[in-house]
C-alpha positions in Angstrom: -54.5 -220.5 -44.8 -57.3 -219.8 -47.3 -59.7 -222.5 -48.5 -61.2 -220.4 -51.4 -61.7 -222.4 -54.5 -59.3 -221.7 -57.3 -60.8 -220.1 -60.4 -60.2 -222.2 -63.6 -59.2 -220.0 -66.5 -61.5 -219.8 -69.5 -58.8 -221.3 -71.7 -58.4 -224.3 -69.4 -62.2 -224.8 -69.4 -62.2 -224.6 -73.2 -59.5 -227.3 -73.4 -61.3 -229.4 -70.9 -64.5 -229.1 -72.9 -62.6 -230.0 -76.1 -61.6 -233.1 -74.2 -65.2 -234.0 -73.5 -66.0 -232.3 -70.2 -69.6 -231.2 -70.1 -69.1 -229.4 -66.8 -66.4 -227.2 -68.4 -68.8 -226.2 -71.1 -71.5 -225.4 -68.5 -69.1 -223.2 -66.6 -68.2 -221.3 -69.8 -71.9 -220.9 -70.6 -72.5 -219.6 -67.0 -69.7 -217.1 -67.4 -70.6 -215.8 -70.8 -74.3 -216.2 -71.3 -75.3 -212.8 -69.8 -72.4 -210.8 -71.4 -73.2 -212.2 -74.8 -76.9 -211.6 -74.4 -76.1 -208.0 -73.5 -73.8 -207.8 -76.5 -76.6 -208.8 -78.9 -79.3 -206.9 -76.9 -77.6 -203.6 -77.1 -77.1 -203.9 -80.9 -80.4 -205.4 -82.0 -82.9 -204.0 -79.5 -84.8 -207.3 -79.7 -84.7 -209.6 -76.7 -85.8 -212.7 -78.5 -83.2 -212.4 -81.2 -80.6 -211.5 -78.6 -81.4 -214.7 -76.8 -81.4 -216.8 -80.0 -78.1 -215.4 -81.1 -76.6 -216.0 -77.7 -77.6 -219.7 -78.0 -76.3 -219.8 -81.6 -72.9 -218.5 -80.3 -72.6 -221.4 -77.9 -73.8 -223.9 -80.6 -71.0 -222.6 -82.8 -68.6 -223.2 -80.0 -69.9 -226.8 -79.6 -69.6 -227.4 -83.4 -66.1 -226.0 -83.6 -64.7 -227.4 -80.3 -62.4 -229.9 -82.0 -60.8 -227.1 -84.1 -60.3 -224.7 -81.2 -56.7 -223.6 -80.6 -55.8 -221.4 -77.6 -54.2 -218.6 -79.7 -56.5 -215.9 -78.4 -58.4 -215.6 -75.2 -61.7 -217.5 -75.0 -63.4 -214.2 -74.5 -62.1 -212.8 -77.8 -62.9 -216.1 -79.4 -66.6 -215.9 -78.2 -67.0 -212.3 -79.2 -65.5 -213.1 -82.6 -68.2 -215.7 -83.2 -70.8 -213.2 -81.9 -69.6 -210.5 -84.3 -69.9 -212.9 -87.2 -73.4 -213.9 -86.2 -74.4 -210.2 -85.7 -73.1 -209.3 -89.2 -75.1 -212.2 -90.7 -78.2 -211.0 -88.7 -77.8 -207.5 -90.0 -77.3 -208.6 -93.6 -80.5 -210.8 -93.3 -82.4 -207.8 -91.8 -81.2 -205.3 -94.4 -82.1 -207.6 -97.3 -85.5 -208.5 -95.8 -86.5 -205.0 -94.8 -88.6 -203.1 -97.3 -87.6 -199.8 -98.7 -84.7 -199.4 -96.3 -86.7 -199.2 -93.1 -84.6 -199.1 -90.0 -84.8 -201.4 -87.1 -87.7 -200.9 -84.7 -87.1 -198.4 -82.0 -86.4 -200.0 -78.6 -89.1 -199.9 -76.0 -88.6 -196.9 -73.7 -91.1 -197.6 -71.0 -89.5 -196.8 -67.7 -86.1 -196.1 -69.3 -84.3 -193.2 -67.6 -84.0 -190.1 -69.9 -80.2 -190.1 -69.6 -80.0 -193.7 -71.0 -82.2 -192.6 -73.9 -79.8 -189.7 -74.6 -76.8 -192.0 -74.6 -78.6 -194.4 -76.9 -79.6 -191.6 -79.3 -76.0 -190.2 -79.2 -74.5 -193.6 -79.9 -76.8 -194.0 -83.0 -75.3 -190.8 -84.4 -71.8 -192.3 -84.4 -70.4 -194.0 -87.5 -71.0 -197.7 -87.3 -67.3 -198.8 -87.0 -66.6 -196.2 -84.3 -69.8 -197.1 -82.4 -68.8 -200.8 -82.5 -65.3 -200.1 -81.1 -66.8 -197.9 -78.4 -69.3 -200.6 -77.4 -66.7 -203.3 -77.4 -64.5 -201.2 -75.1 -67.2 -199.7 -72.8 -69.9 -202.4 -72.6 -68.0 -205.6 -73.3 -64.8 -204.3 -71.5 -62.5 -205.8 -74.1 -58.9 -204.6 -74.2 -57.5 -202.6 -77.1 -55.6 -205.6 -78.3 -58.7 -207.8 -78.1 -60.7 -205.3 -80.1 -57.8 -205.0 -82.7 -57.7 -208.8 -83.1 -61.5 -209.1 -83.4 -61.9 -206.4 -86.0 -58.5 -207.2 -87.7 -57.2 -203.6 -87.4 -54.1 -202.2 -85.8 -54.2 -201.3 -82.1 -53.4 -197.7 -82.9 -56.5 -197.6 -85.2 -58.6 -198.8 -82.3 -57.1 -196.1 -80.1 -57.7 -193.3 -82.6 -61.3 -194.4 -83.4 -62.1 -194.8 -79.7 -60.8 -191.4 -79.0 -62.7 -189.9 -81.9 -66.0 -191.7 -80.9 -65.7 -190.6 -77.3 -65.2 -187.0 -78.4 -68.2 -187.2 -80.7 -70.4 -188.9 -78.0 -69.4 -186.2 -75.5 -70.2 -183.5 -78.0 -73.7 -185.0 -78.8 -74.5 -185.4 -75.1 -73.4 -181.9 -74.2 -75.5 -180.4 -76.9 -78.5 -182.5 -75.8 -78.0 -181.4 -72.2 -77.9 -177.8 -73.2 -81.0 -178.0 -75.4 -82.9 -179.8 -72.7 -81.8 -177.3 -70.0 -82.9 -174.4 -72.3 -86.3 -176.1 -72.7 -86.7 -176.5 -69.0 -85.6 -173.0 -68.2 -88.2 -171.4 -70.4 -91.7 -172.6 -69.5 -94.2 -172.7 -72.3 -95.8 -169.3 -72.7 -99.2 -168.8 -74.4 -98.8 -166.9 -77.7 -99.7 -163.3 -76.8 -101.9 -162.8 -79.9 -104.1 -165.8 -79.1 -105.1 -164.9 -75.6 -108.5 -163.3 -76.4 -109.3 -165.4 -79.4 -111.6 -168.3 -78.8 
């Protein structure tokens, strides 16, 4: 006979929180703080803003608790709020940036080269395809959750995901080939410059 504690579903916790349970909210916060921080961090490359927007997501949950209805999973509900906050953040950034400057490059100190390749390849994808790929691969959302979040048909999610995976694979393969070629041919001094000083 097992004495393992039973795991309360997210939906049950949300309903308990709606009923006034602070402990239920704290459990939801504990479950989703890191995933939401990762969601914002991967898209903004700014730790402070990622933390702020994570907090804002939970503040939105608190403010809307009385209106919550368990039609979708709590996970989808939270990522829906996060997507809206992210869109607002991007709009704010695009209107405040001067002359169309892009977001600052993420710090690369100590980042493995392969991670940088993936990051660069992801940036080359169309924004909608990149978002679907990130929701599936990083946030581990189901096709139906992604379709619900983005308000598109499941088949569109599948086709965009397929297209973005192919494009990502192509970018990474070309990057690997070009880096292999660079490593295979060591830098040779120019033959005409040897004697010139």
